[in-house]
C-alpha positions as CSV (number, residue, x, y, z in Angstrom):
1,M,110.4,107.9,110.8
2,V,113.6,106.3,111.0
3,L,112.1,103.3,109.1
4,I,110.9,106.0,106.1
5,R,114.5,107.9,106.4
6,R,116.4,104.4,106.1
7,T,114.2,103.1,103.2
8,E,114.2,106.4,101.4
9,E,118.2,106.4,101.5
10,R,118.4,103.0,100.5
11,A,116.0,103.5,97.3
12,A,118.0,106.0,96.3
13,E,121.4,103.9,96.5
14,L,119.2,101.6,94.2
15,Y,117.9,104.3,92.0
16,Q,121.6,105.5,91.0
17,Q,122.8,101.5,90.8
18,G,119.7,101.7,88.0
19,K,117.5,98.8,89.7
20,I,114.3,101.5,90.0
21,G,113.3,103.1,86.7
22,G,111.5,106.0,86.1
23,F,111.2,109.1,88.5
24,L,111.7,109.0,92.5
25,H,110.7,111.5,94.7
26,L,112.2,111.3,98.3
27,Y,110.5,111.9,101.3
28,I,113.8,112.5,103.5
29,G,113.2,115.5,105.9
30,Q,109.7,116.1,105.3
31,E,108.9,112.5,107.7
32,A,107.0,114.0,110.4
33,V,104.2,115.3,108.5
34,S,102.5,112.2,107.6
35,T,103.6,110.5,110.9
36,G,102.0,113.0,113.0
37,L,98.9,112.9,110.4
38,V,98.4,109.0,110.6
39,A,98.6,108.7,114.7
40,A,95.9,111.1,114.9
41,R,94.1,109.1,112.6
42,Q,90.8,106.5,113.0
43,P,91.1,103.9,110.6
44,Q,87.7,105.0,109.4
45,D,89.9,108.2,107.7
46,R,90.4,108.0,104.2
47,M,94.2,109.0,103.2
48,I,95.2,110.4,99.6
49,T,98.3,112.0,98.9
50,A,100.8,113.0,95.6
51,Y,103.6,111.8,94.2
52,R,106.1,112.1,97.2
53,D,103.9,108.9,98.9
54,H,106.7,106.1,100.1
55,G,106.4,107.7,103.7
56,L,102.8,108.0,104.0
57,A,103.0,104.5,102.6
58,I,105.1,103.2,105.4
59,N,102.8,105.1,108.0
60,V,99.7,103.2,107.2
61,G,100.6,100.5,107.4
62,L,102.6,98.8,104.0
63,T,105.7,97.1,105.0
64,A,108.8,97.9,103.7
65,K,109.2,94.4,101.2
66,E,105.9,95.8,99.6
67,I,107.5,99.2,98.9
68,M,110.9,98.3,97.7
69,A,109.3,95.3,95.7
70,E,107.0,98.2,94.0
71,L,110.3,100.3,93.5
72,L,112.0,97.6,91.7
73,G,109.1,96.8,89.5
74,K,108.6,93.5,90.8
75,A,105.3,91.1,91.5
76,T,105.4,91.1,94.9
77,G,104.9,94.8,95.5
78,M,101.5,96.3,96.7
79,S,100.4,97.1,93.2
80,K,102.4,94.1,91.8
81,G,105.1,96.0,90.4
82,K,102.4,97.8,88.0
83,G,102.3,101.3,90.1
84,G,105.9,101.7,91.3
85,S,107.0,105.3,93.3
86,M,104.0,107.3,92.5
87,H,101.1,105.5,92.6
88,M,101.3,103.7,95.7
89,A,97.9,102.6,97.0
90,S,96.1,100.5,99.6
91,V,92.2,99.8,99.8
92,E,92.8,98.0,102.9
93,K,94.5,100.4,104.6
94,N,92.5,103.2,103.5
95,F,95.3,104.5,101.4
96,W,94.2,106.0,98.1
97,G,97.5,106.6,96.3
98,G,99.7,108.1,94.9
99,H,99.3,110.3,92.4
100,A,101.4,111.6,89.6
101,I,99.5,114.6,88.4
102,V,99.8,117.5,90.1
103,G,97.1,118.6,92.0
104,A,94.9,115.7,90.3
105,H,93.9,114.3,92.9
106,I,92.4,117.3,95.2
107,P,88.9,116.4,93.3
108,I,88.9,113.1,94.2
109,A,89.5,113.9,97.6
110,A,86.3,115.6,97.5
111,G,84.3,113.4,95.8
112,M,85.3,110.9,98.7
113,A,84.2,112.9,101.2
114,L,80.9,113.3,99.8
115,G,80.3,110.2,99.7
116,D,81.1,109.6,102.8
117,Q,78.8,112.3,103.9
118,Y,76.2,110.9,101.6
119,R,76.1,107.3,103.9
120,G,76.1,109.3,107.5
121,E,79.7,107.8,107.8
122,D,82.2,109.5,110.0
123,G,85.1,109.2,108.3
124,V,87.2,112.3,107.2
125,T,89.7,112.4,104.1
126,I,93.1,113.4,104.5
127,C,94.4,115.0,101.6
128,M,97.5,116.3,101.4
129,F,99.2,118.0,98.5
130,G,102.7,120.0,98.2
131,D,102.5,124.1,97.9
132,G,102.7,124.0,93.8
133,A,99.8,121.9,93.6
134,T,98.0,125.0,95.2
135,N,98.3,126.9,92.3
136,I,96.1,124.7,90.2
137,G,92.9,124.7,88.9
138,F,91.8,121.5,90.4
139,F,92.9,123.0,93.8
140,H,90.6,125.5,94.2
141,E,87.5,123.6,92.5
142,G,88.2,121.0,95.4
143,L,88.3,123.7,98.1
144,N,85.7,125.4,97.1
145,L,82.9,122.4,96.8
146,S,84.2,121.2,100.1
147,K,83.0,124.7,101.3
148,V,79.5,124.7,99.5
149,W,79.2,121.1,100.4
150,D,80.4,121.5,104.2
151,L,82.7,117.9,103.2
152,P,84.1,115.9,105.9
153,V,87.6,116.7,104.3
154,L,91.4,118.1,106.4
155,W,93.1,119.6,103.0
156,V,97.0,119.5,104.2
157,C,99.8,121.3,102.3
158,E,102.8,119.6,102.7
159,N,104.6,123.3,102.4
160,N,108.2,122.5,101.6
161,Q,109.3,125.9,100.0
162,Y,109.6,124.8,96.8
163,G,107.1,123.5,93.5
164,M,110.0,121.0,91.9
165,G,112.7,124.0,91.5
166,T,110.4,127.5,92.2
167,A,110.1,129.1,95.7
168,V,107.2,129.6,96.7
169,E,107.3,133.3,97.0
170,R,108.0,133.2,92.8
171,A,104.2,131.2,92.0
172,S,102.4,132.3,94.5
173,A,100.5,135.7,95.0
174,V,100.1,135.3,98.7
175,S,102.8,134.6,100.7
176,E,101.3,131.7,103.7
177,I,98.8,129.0,101.5
178,R,96.6,128.8,104.5
179,Q,95.7,132.4,102.7
180,K,94.1,130.5,99.8
181,A,91.7,129.0,102.4
182,E,90.2,132.3,103.4
183,G,88.7,133.2,100.1
184,Y,86.7,130.1,100.6
185,G,85.9,130.3,104.4
186,I,87.3,127.8,105.2
187,P,89.0,127.8,108.9
188,N,92.6,127.2,108.1
189,E,96.2,127.2,110.4
190,R,99.4,126.9,109.5
191,V,101.8,124.4,111.7
192,E,105.3,124.0,112.2
193,G,106.3,120.7,110.6
194,M,109.3,119.5,111.4
195,D,108.1,118.2,115.3
196,V,105.9,115.3,114.9
197,L,104.5,115.6,118.1
198,N,103.5,119.4,116.8
199,V,101.7,117.7,113.7
200,K,99.9,115.2,116.1
201,K,98.5,117.7,118.1
202,A,97.8,120.1,115.1
203,T,95.7,117.0,113.3
204,E,94.0,116.1,116.3
205,K,92.3,119.8,116.4
206,A,91.6,119.7,113.0
207,L,89.8,116.1,112.7
208,K,87.9,117.1,115.9
209,H,86.8,120.2,114.5
210,I,85.6,118.1,111.1
211,R,83.6,115.3,113.0
212,E,81.5,117.5,115.3
213,G,80.4,118.2,111.4
214,N,81.7,121.8,110.5
215,G,83.0,121.2,106.8
216,P,86.6,121.1,105.9
217,Y,89.6,122.5,107.7
218,F,92.9,123.7,105.7
219,M,96.6,122.9,107.1
220,E,99.2,124.6,106.0
221,V,102.5,122.1,107.0
222,M,106.0,123.8,106.6
223,T,108.5,121.5,106.3
224,Y,110.9,121.2,104.2
225,R,112.8,117.8,101.8
226,F,116.7,118.1,102.0
227,R,116.9,116.3,99.1
228,G,115.9,117.5,96.0
229,H,112.8,117.5,94.0
230,S,113.3,114.2,92.4
231,M,116.9,111.9,91.9
232,G,117.3,114.1,88.5
233,D,117.2,117.5,90.5
234,P,120.4,119.3,90.3
235,E,119.5,121.1,92.7
236,K,120.8,124.6,91.4
237,Y,118.4,126.6,93.3
238,R,119.1,127.0,96.5
239,E,122.3,127.5,98.0
240,S,123.8,124.4,100.2
241,E,123.7,126.6,103.5
242,E,120.1,126.9,103.5
243,V,119.7,123.1,103.7
244,D,122.1,122.9,106.4
245,C,120.4,125.3,108.4
246,W,117.0,123.7,107.7
247,E,118.7,120.0,109.1
248,K,119.6,121.4,111.7
249,E,115.9,121.1,112.0
250,D,115.9,117.6,111.5
251,P,112.5,115.8,112.4
252,L,114.2,112.7,113.7
253,G,116.8,114.7,115.4
254,I,114.0,116.7,117.3
255,L,111.9,113.7,118.9
256,H,115.4,112.0,119.3
257,R,115.8,114.6,121.8
258,W,112.3,114.8,123.2
259,M,112.2,111.2,123.8
260,V,115.5,111.3,126.2
261,K,115.0,114.6,128.0
262,N,111.5,113.4,128.9
263,K,112.9,109.6,129.4
264,K,110.7,107.8,127.2
265,A,113.4,106.3,125.5
266,T,117.1,106.0,126.5
267,E,120.0,106.7,123.9
268,E,120.8,102.6,123.6
269,E,116.9,102.2,123.1
270,L,117.0,104.6,120.4
271,K,120.2,103.1,118.5
272,Q,118.7,100.0,118.8
273,I,115.4,101.1,117.1
274,I,118.2,102.4,114.0
275,A,119.7,98.7,113.9
276,D,116.6,97.3,113.6
277,V,115.6,99.5,110.9
278,E,118.4,98.9,109.4
279,Q,117.8,95.0,109.0
280,E,114.4,95.5,108.4
281,V,115.2,97.6,105.1
282,E,118.2,95.3,104.1
283,E,115.7,92.4,104.3
284,A,113.3,94.6,102.0
285,V,116.1,95.1,100.0
286,E,117.2,91.4,99.6
287,F,113.2,90.0,99.0
288,A,112.5,92.8,96.4
289,E,115.9,91.9,94.6
290,N,115.0,88.5,94.8
291,S,111.3,88.8,93.5
292,P,109.3,88.0,90.1
293,E,109.0,90.2,87.5
294,P,105.3,90.7,86.6
295,A,104.2,88.0,84.2
296,P,103.1,88.5,80.5
297,E,99.6,88.3,81.4
298,E,99.7,91.1,84.3
299,L,99.4,93.3,81.4
300,F,95.8,92.8,80.7
301,T,94.9,92.4,84.5
302,D,93.5,95.4,87.1
303,I,92.3,97.1,83.8
304,Y,88.5,97.0,84.8
305,A,87.0,96.3,87.8
306,E,84.8,93.0,88.3
307,E,81.3,93.6,88.4
308,V,79.4,93.0,91.5
């Protein structure tokens, strides 16, 4: 989580310097969600998410160098500099993106789960999306079919309180997003998402339910983004006091205090982790800035799949 936080902070600085183009959606404040999910998953479990994907990319095992190079559009990025911030993915890590279109990856997740079910494999597709995506048609189509076919898919709504700049209560007919799963007969629960251990425990329970052949499960994970929706967000829709209140529940602080209290690590050991991460991220930035741009011929590669 410290690596995610520092990578995002440096990415914001590089964006402001004009070294990162396009959109940039930071995961600061939501680190406990993907960390808890990945801590509970098995290697055969697929991960797929929306455009706020840097944190998940780190958690599945992609390096800070690959991520930073991709953000800077360099050939050494995990997508050769052609995907950028919103399209991070790795077949080797069973990480299927990073999708820029709101909610469009939800039916893709249902399709991947159908494929695993058809082949008799025990993998679970873990699909993450924001609260705003639950008002999109893709969401309802995906959830409906997942229950009709009892697909092995874990639906995870990262409820960070806002769809871009619109508060949940202004856009959703129900106060709790998990209630939308009720309409499709999908078991569901609301999870406190600022505590990584809590997220991990809830995910383990959900994955066990799915692997036992009970069909899909829905988790609404309550979290909060400390920064704007994207780098161009003036944040006029929320008061600074609200952000300050949530920052008191910083997921890094919660875990830090738990580890010290339960003697899992000393203050000195945790400070060393922060120092190590700082060095790792700076090395990643140096690597990315010194990496080559994609060659012109890369315009014509990775367009079609090679016939096997």
